[in-house]
C-alpha positions as CSV (number, residue, x, y, z in Angstrom):
1,X,74.7,-35.9,199.9
2,X,74.4,-39.0,201.7
3,X,76.9,-41.9,200.9
4,X,75.3,-44.3,197.7
5,X,73.1,-47.2,199.5
6,X,72.9,-51.0,198.5
7,X,69.9,-51.6,196.2
8,X,69.8,-55.2,196.9
9,X,69.7,-55.8,201.2
10,X,67.2,-56.9,202.8
11,X,67.2,-55.1,206.6
12,X,64.9,-56.4,209.4
13,X,63.2,-55.1,212.5
14,X,61.6,-56.9,215.6
15,X,58.0,-55.1,215.8
16,X,56.6,-54.6,219.4
17,X,54.2,-57.2,218.8
18,X,57.4,-60.2,217.8
19,X,56.6,-59.7,214.2
20,X,59.8,-59.3,211.9
21,X,59.3,-56.0,209.3
22,X,61.9,-56.8,206.6
23,X,62.3,-54.0,204.7
24,X,65.4,-51.9,202.1
25,X,66.8,-49.1,201.9
26,X,67.0,-47.1,198.0
27,X,68.6,-43.8,197.2
28,X,70.8,-41.8,199.9
29,X,71.0,-43.6,203.3
30,X,71.7,-41.0,205.6
31,X,68.9,-39.9,208.4
32,X,69.4,-36.4,207.4
33,X,68.1,-37.3,204.1
34,X,64.4,-36.8,202.8
35,X,62.3,-40.0,203.9
36,X,59.9,-41.2,201.7
37,X,58.4,-44.7,202.6
38,X,57.2,-46.6,199.3
39,X,54.6,-49.5,200.3
40,X,54.8,-51.8,196.9
41,X,52.2,-53.4,195.1
42,X,51.2,-57.3,195.0
43,X,52.7,-59.5,194.8
44,X,55.9,-57.5,195.7
45,X,58.2,-57.2,198.3
46,X,60.6,-54.2,199.5
47,X,62.6,-54.8,196.1
48,X,60.5,-53.0,194.5
49,X,61.9,-50.2,195.3
50,X,65.4,-50.9,193.6
51,X,63.5,-48.8,190.4
52,X,63.6,-45.5,192.5
53,X,67.2,-45.6,193.7
54,X,69.3,-43.7,191.2
55,X,67.0,-40.9,190.8
56,X,66.7,-41.0,194.6
57,X,70.0,-40.5,195.3
58,X,70.5,-38.1,193.1
59,X,68.1,-36.3,194.6
60,X,69.1,-36.9,197.8
61,X,66.0,-38.9,199.0
62,X,66.5,-41.6,201.3
63,X,63.6,-44.1,200.1
64,X,62.6,-46.6,202.8
65,X,60.7,-49.9,201.7
66,X,59.1,-52.3,204.3
67,X,57.7,-55.3,202.7
68,X,53.9,-56.2,204.3
69,X,53.1,-59.3,206.1
70,X,54.3,-62.7,204.6
71,X,56.4,-61.0,201.4
72,X,59.8,-61.2,201.7
73,X,60.8,-62.0,205.2
74,X,58.3,-60.5,207.0
75,X,56.2,-62.3,208.7
76,X,52.4,-63.6,208.0
77,X,49.8,-62.3,210.6
78,X,46.5,-64.2,210.1
79,X,43.5,-61.8,210.5
80,X,45.9,-58.7,210.0
81,X,43.8,-55.6,208.3
82,X,45.1,-52.8,206.4
83,X,44.5,-50.7,209.7
84,X,47.3,-52.4,211.6
85,X,49.8,-51.0,209.0
86,X,49.8,-47.4,210.2
87,X,51.5,-49.2,213.3
88,X,53.7,-50.9,211.6
89,X,55.3,-47.7,209.5
90,X,55.4,-45.4,213.0
91,X,57.8,-48.4,214.4
92,X,60.3,-48.4,211.4
93,X,60.2,-44.9,211.2
94,X,61.2,-44.4,214.9
95,X,63.7,-47.6,214.4
96,X,67.3,-46.1,215.3
97,X,68.3,-47.1,211.7
98,X,66.1,-44.8,209.9
99,X,64.9,-42.3,212.8
100,X,62.7,-40.2,210.5
101,X,60.8,-37.7,212.6
102,X,58.8,-36.5,209.8
103,X,58.5,-38.5,206.1
104,X,56.2,-39.1,202.9
105,X,54.5,-42.5,201.9
106,X,54.0,-43.4,198.6
107,X,52.4,-46.5,197.3
108,X,52.1,-48.0,194.1
109,X,49.5,-50.3,193.0
110,X,48.1,-52.3,195.9
111,X,50.6,-50.4,198.1
112,X,47.7,-47.5,198.0
113,X,45.0,-48.7,200.4
114,X,48.3,-48.7,202.7
115,X,48.8,-44.6,201.6
116,X,45.5,-44.5,202.9
117,X,45.5,-46.0,206.0
118,X,48.7,-44.0,207.0
119,X,46.7,-40.4,205.9
120,X,43.7,-41.4,208.1
121,X,45.3,-42.7,210.8
122,X,49.3,-40.8,211.6
123,X,49.4,-37.5,212.9
124,X,49.9,-34.8,210.7
125,X,53.4,-33.6,212.8
126,X,55.0,-37.0,211.8
127,X,53.1,-37.7,207.9
128,X,53.9,-35.2,205.9
129,X,52.7,-35.7,202.3
130,X,51.2,-38.7,200.7
131,X,50.7,-40.0,196.8
132,X,49.2,-42.6,195.2
133,X,50.7,-44.6,191.7
134,X,47.9,-46.5,190.5
135,X,50.4,-48.0,188.2
136,X,54.3,-48.1,187.7
137,X,55.5,-49.3,184.5
138,X,59.0,-51.1,186.0
139,X,59.7,-53.4,183.1
140,X,60.0,-51.7,180.0
141,X,61.5,-48.3,179.1
142,X,61.9,-46.3,175.9
143,X,65.6,-45.9,175.3
144,X,67.1,-43.2,176.9
145,X,64.5,-43.0,179.8
146,X,65.7,-43.4,183.6
147,X,64.8,-46.9,184.8
148,X,61.6,-45.5,187.5
149,X,61.3,-42.0,186.3
150,X,57.7,-41.1,186.8
151,X,57.9,-42.6,190.3
152,X,61.0,-40.8,190.9
153,X,59.2,-38.3,189.9
154,X,56.2,-38.7,192.1
155,X,58.8,-39.8,195.3
156,X,60.7,-36.2,194.5
157,X,57.0,-34.8,194.8
158,X,56.3,-36.0,197.9
159,X,59.8,-35.5,199.2
160,X,59.2,-31.9,198.4
161,X,56.2,-31.3,200.1
162,X,58.1,-32.9,203.8
163,X,60.7,-30.4,203.5
164,X,58.0,-28.0,202.2
165,X,55.7,-28.4,205.3
166,X,52.8,-29.0,202.8
167,X,50.2,-30.4,205.1
168,X,48.3,-33.0,204.1
169,X,45.3,-30.1,204.3
170,X,46.9,-28.1,202.0
171,X,47.3,-31.5,199.5
172,X,43.8,-31.7,199.4
173,X,43.4,-35.3,201.8
174,X,41.4,-35.1,204.4
175,X,43.8,-35.9,207.6
176,X,41.8,-37.7,210.5
177,X,44.7,-38.4,212.5
178,X,44.1,-40.5,215.6
179,X,41.4,-43.4,214.7
180,X,40.4,-43.7,211.0
181,X,37.9,-46.1,210.2
182,X,39.8,-48.8,207.6
183,X,40.0,-52.4,207.7
């Protein structure tokens, strides 16, 4: 199992368009770990994924959580559309610190449309699973329940689909590789 990572460090990359994309890595940190990209709600940033840290680490899942433009240290981009997001995700997946050939995506609340944009445009050979959470209770939880339990269970299921090779068709998703019309 990969070494325990930091749940508070903000990392960043320069995108091909010159903008900065900030992100965090939670759970497992090794490139060999299953990778799930977590898309935060609004208003939030990649720090929202910290709730997944313990459960993801225990399951050897690497959660890579980018902050969307104008959130945290990511560059504001006027005239930005949701359809631009998958390009940023691929740039981050291909970044030397990440190197994820295949991955899943998980979106919570306002992160959900970004999951759909990825499903519509990313190649099925890279995007192996996707899931959307309508609501993730992160503040209060019953005694004895791990933080992020529901989200961590979904992240585990998404990661299982990544390693098991479940394509979008098997998951009941229509995949339109290359050029979906989400904007």
